[in-house]
N, C-alpha and C positions, 0 to 999 in steps of 0.2 A: 544591939540597941544603942542610938546614939541620942544623948540629952542635949539639946544646944540650950546651955543655961548663959553663955555669954552672947550679947547681943553683937550682930556684924556693926563693925564702926562706920562702916560706907551705908549702912541702911536708912534710908529715907522713908517717910510714912507715905503709902499710896497717895497718889492725888488722884481720888476718886472722890467727886463732887457730891458724895451722898450722906444721908443720915446714918448713925453706927448701925441701925438694923437693916439699911439698906447695903451698907459696906459688907456685912457679915455675910448677908446673903448671897454678894458677888464672889465674896472670897472662898464661900461653900460651893457653888456652882455658877459660874461666869456666865450671863446670858445678855441680849439686849446690845444697846450701843456702848454700855460702859465695859463689856468683857474683855473687849480686846486690852483696854487700858489697865484692867485688874489683872490680867493674867500677866501682862508685862509688868506690873507693879510688883508681883507676887516673885518673878524671876530675879527682879532687882534685888527686893530685900532677902531671898533664900539663897543667892549665888554661893556665897562662902561655904554654907552649910552642904548646898548641893555638891558642890567641889567635892568634899570633906568625905560626904558618904560613899563616893566613886572611889575616892581615895582608899577609904576604910576597909570597903567589901572585897577589895581583890579579886576582881573577876580571872578566871581562867578559859582559856582556849576552848572554844565551843560551848560556852555555857548559855543557857536559855533564861532571859530574866524578863520580869514582869515588873512594870512600877504603876502602882495604884495611884492614880491623880498627878498624871504627867503634865497637865496643863497643857501649854503649847507645844510640849515636846522641845523644849529650849536647851535642853541637857543630855538629849539622846544622842547626838554625833559624839559628845565627849564619852559617855557610856559606853559606846559601841568602839570607839578608839581606846580604850584602856586594855582590851585583848585582843586576839585572832579568832575570828569565826564567831563571833558573839551573836545571839537572837535575840531581839527585844520586842516585847508587846509591852505598849501602854493603853490603860485604861483609866477613863474619866467620864464622870456622869453629866459633864456639859458637854452638850453637843457642840457649843461653840467652841470649845478648847480642843476637841478632838478634830473639828474642821481648820483649826490654826495650826495643830501638830501637823497634820497630814499636808495643809499648806508648805510649813516650813521644812519638812523633812520628806518630801516628794522622791528626790534622789536615794535615799535611803528604803524607801517602801518600794520602789523601783526593782532598786540592788535585790529585793527580798530579807534585808538586813532588819527591816522595821514595820511592825503593823499596830494601827491604833483603834481601840474599840469604845464605842459610846455604850457605857453599861456602869452598874454600880458594883461595889465589891462585894455587897453583901449575896451577891449570885455572879460570880465570874464567870462568862460562858468558854471556858475552855475544860479540857479533858482532865481528868485527874493525874496527878505527878508531872505536868506538862514542863514544868522548870526548876531551874536550882537555885535562882535567887528571887526573892520578892523584895520590892522596896516601897516603902511608904513615908514620903517626906512631909511633915505639916498637913497630913489629912485626918487623922486619929479625933481631932476636935471635932469634925464634921460628923462623924458618926454617932448616930443615936444609940445603935447597939454596937460597942466595938468588936464585942465577942464574935458576933457574925461575920465580921469582915475578917477578924483573924483567922478564925474557923476555914474561910474560903479560902485565904491565902495558904494555909497550910492543906487544903484538898489539893491545892495546884501544884505543889512543891514535890518533889522527889523525896523520897524518905530521908536523904542525906541533905536536904536543900538547906537555904537558911534565910532568914527574914532580916532587913535592916528597917527597924522601925524608929523613925526620926521625930521628935517633936521639942518645942519651946519648955522652957522653964514656964509655971503657972504666973508666976510673979512678974517676968518679962513679957510674957504674951498679952498680960490685962493692961499694961501700957501702950500696946500698939494701937 
């Protein structure tokens, strides 16, 4: 569990010309003409914590990873380069985010190292015990029933699997 209570000094607020409700909706599930910019803004804002998570989870040779809410898959290459023979699955409920991830990571898909699924983590379309590691970075805020999502993540993990759930401090997140 990684709690991000220190804001990234390089963080700049996303440039998405929307009211707060629309911005929140884009952050939850990027769609439409602002989706690509919203996803890119999230990548920039979360780069530091994403790198820290990848470093902290210490992936091992041959592990299978699922990332819940991977956005456009900007960090997949870094995840896969952190150990040998890793297998990555990204899941996001934004169809646009999945399309962007596929476009950005076509070579990793073609090599068989990565795949992307458009689905909710309330019902992960994978078999029981399919992964050794589950990652969810800055997604919990958007889960209406977090227990359902966490239960699903546990279901798809092997018995000795591990979950890395990363979220920001409430006070800091409210200032964004």
